[in-house]
N, C-alpha and C positions, 0 to 999 in steps of 0.2 A: 504493500498501500504506499512505506513512504516513499517506496522505486516511480509508483508511477504519479506521485505528488510532482520528486522532483523534477521528475522527464516536462512533466507536464506545465511547470514554471518555468522552463531551459529555453523552449518552443515561446511562449509567451512572448519573455524577454528577447529574445533576438525578432521576435514579429516586429516589437514593437520598433527592437532598434531602426533597421532595416524600409519600417514606414518614416521614419523622421531621413534617415539620407534619403527619399525617394521623396518628400515631399521639399517643396521648388519654394524656395522663398516667398515671403510678401513681400518683401522692399525692392523684389529684384523683379515682378510681376511687372508687364506692361515697357520699364523700362528701354529691350530691344525694340521696340514694333513704336515708340515713339514718333512721329510724323510733324514736325517745326520745322519751321527756319520764322525765325524772331529779328527782324530789323527795326531802327527807329529809323523812323523818314521823315522829313519835315513836308508841315500840307502849304503853312504861309507863315512867311516874314513878318507880313502887314507891310511890305516898301509902299507898298501903293495905296493908297489913301479913297480913293478913286471906284476902286474895288470894293473899298466896305461901305454903309449905307445906316446908320446910324438912327436909333428910332424913338420914341412914347410918346403916347397919347397929346392930343394935344391942348388938354384940360387939366395935362398935370404938371405943362412945363418945358421949356423950349430947351432942342438940345441940338450939339454940333458937334465936329470930327472935326480932326486935321493929322498931320501926321509931324514927327521933331524926330532929332537927328538925339544918336543914342542908344541904349538901351545895356541890360541886368550886364555887369561883367563873371558872374559868374557860370554863365553860360557856354556849354561848351559847341565846338564845331563839331557837327559828323565825319568819319574818315572819306564821306566819296563826297561833299561837299567842298574839304580841305583841297583836295585832287582836280578839281576843275575848277577853282578858285570861285567859287559863291558865297564863300562865306565870306571872302573882302566885299559882297555887292550889300549885306549884311548890316544898314547906316541906320536906319530908324523903326518909330515904333507908332502906334497908333492912340493917338489921346482922344479921348473922348468929355464935353462936360457937358454936366444936368445940372437943369435951374428950377428947382421945381417953386412951382409957383402956389402950394400946402401944406400940407402934412396931410396924406393917407395911404394907398395899400398902392403904391406905381411899378412900372416896370418897365425895365430897359431896355431896346433888345439892340444888339451886335452885328449885323450879317451881311455875309456878301452876296456882292450883285448872282453868284448862280452856287449851288451848290458845291460840296469841294467832296470831290468818289475820292474815296479808300480805297489802294489795291491790297489784298487779298482779306483778312480775318484782323479785323482792328480790337487788342487784349487793353491798351489803354492810350487814354489822351490828354496832354499836356500843356503848358499854355502859359506863359512867365506874364505877371498883370501884376500894379502896381495902386495895390487897393487903400491906400492915405488911411486904413489903421479905423474906416469903420465898420461898423456889424451888420453891411448889404450882403446879399447868397448872391453865388454868381454859379449860373450850371451852364452846360452843353446843350443844344438841342442838336438832333442826331436823325437820320430817320432809316430808319431798317431795309431789308431786299424788298419789299412789299409798298416799302412807302409807307409806311407807320411812323410817326412824329415821337421820338421817347425826348423827355428835358435828362438828362444823366448832372446831381449837384456834384459841383467840383470844389466848392466850402467857401468859408465866412470869410470878405473880403478885411479884417481884425488885422491886419500888419502894417509895417510902412515899407515903402523899401521894394527891391522886386520881391518876385516870392513866382515859385515855381509851384504851380498847382495840378493833380494829378488827379481823374478816371478812370479807375475799372470799367470796360465796358461787361457789362453782368450778358450771361447766357440764355436771359428769356429777349434778350432783341438779337430776333434772326436778320444769321445775312447770307448765309448760304441755301438753296434750293441743293440736294447732292443729285439731285438729276441732271442738270443745265453748269459743269464745273466753267466755264465760260461767261460764270455772271457770280457776281460774289462780290462783296462788302459792303461799308453802310456811308450815307451822306454824310458830311457836319452843315451843319445849316445854320451856326451862329451859332451867338449867346448870349443869355438874358441875366438881366441882372436884375435881381430881387430888394428893393433897398427896406432898407429897416425899419417900423413905421417911426418911431421918436428921433432918426434920425435922416427923414426928411424935410429936410432946412433945407435953405444957399442954396449952395453952388457945390456939387461933388462931379472931382474931374479921376478918370481911369486912365489904365496905360493899356495896352496889351500891346504881345511880343512872338517872339517864334514858340510857332504852335506848329507842336509835334504827334505822332503816336504812335507807338509799337504795336507794332503786323506780325502777322502769319503769312506769308508767302508763299509754301509750300507749295498750295493745289495749285496756286495762280504757274509757278513754274515749271510744276510738273507733270501741268498740262500737257495732252497733246495732241503738235502743233499741226497733225496729220488728216483733225476732229470734225466733225462737220459741224456750221453750223445752222443753229433752228429758226431763224431770219426770213426766211422768205411766208 
């Protein structure tokens, strides 16, 4: 009887050890199958003030914009921009001036004359801003694959000097139809500033520079060039 119990125990220990050796490491699952090519690209440097329009309801105040020389010293040039000499052209920023008539729930819009298309699948959106230490909130307006408009909160403008604000694009925003690999990505349709109710008086100044995105270009670059285009 003791011999039978000993043999059974040995077999159980051997089977357990074999199962532990054969089981895959959970941390290694999916590492080899990951298909991403993340790259930071520049979308706009705000060099041309004519490309951007500013707006606020006419009964809330007066708004105007113009460009100024300068920019954030901490902003780093992208490698591809340095190779092409584009970084030297980044000399201006976009300034926006809003003069409120009275306190209230106001909205300030800064929008391009046409939506800015982003290649690939966008992961994050970041922009440099001078907030002037107000409790106003900044949102980026994006359009998804189906044309639906979404607003993503980038943060509060309660800081002095230049600061880079970043927001992650949630997976709930559809950027791709897996049936059609030649059409993907989102469109940046501008920015919206929601002023704090207690600080909607006098004149408010805000400045923008260096709109960039971190995007996944794997599907865009691995597309079959011989594939047919469904546009007929």
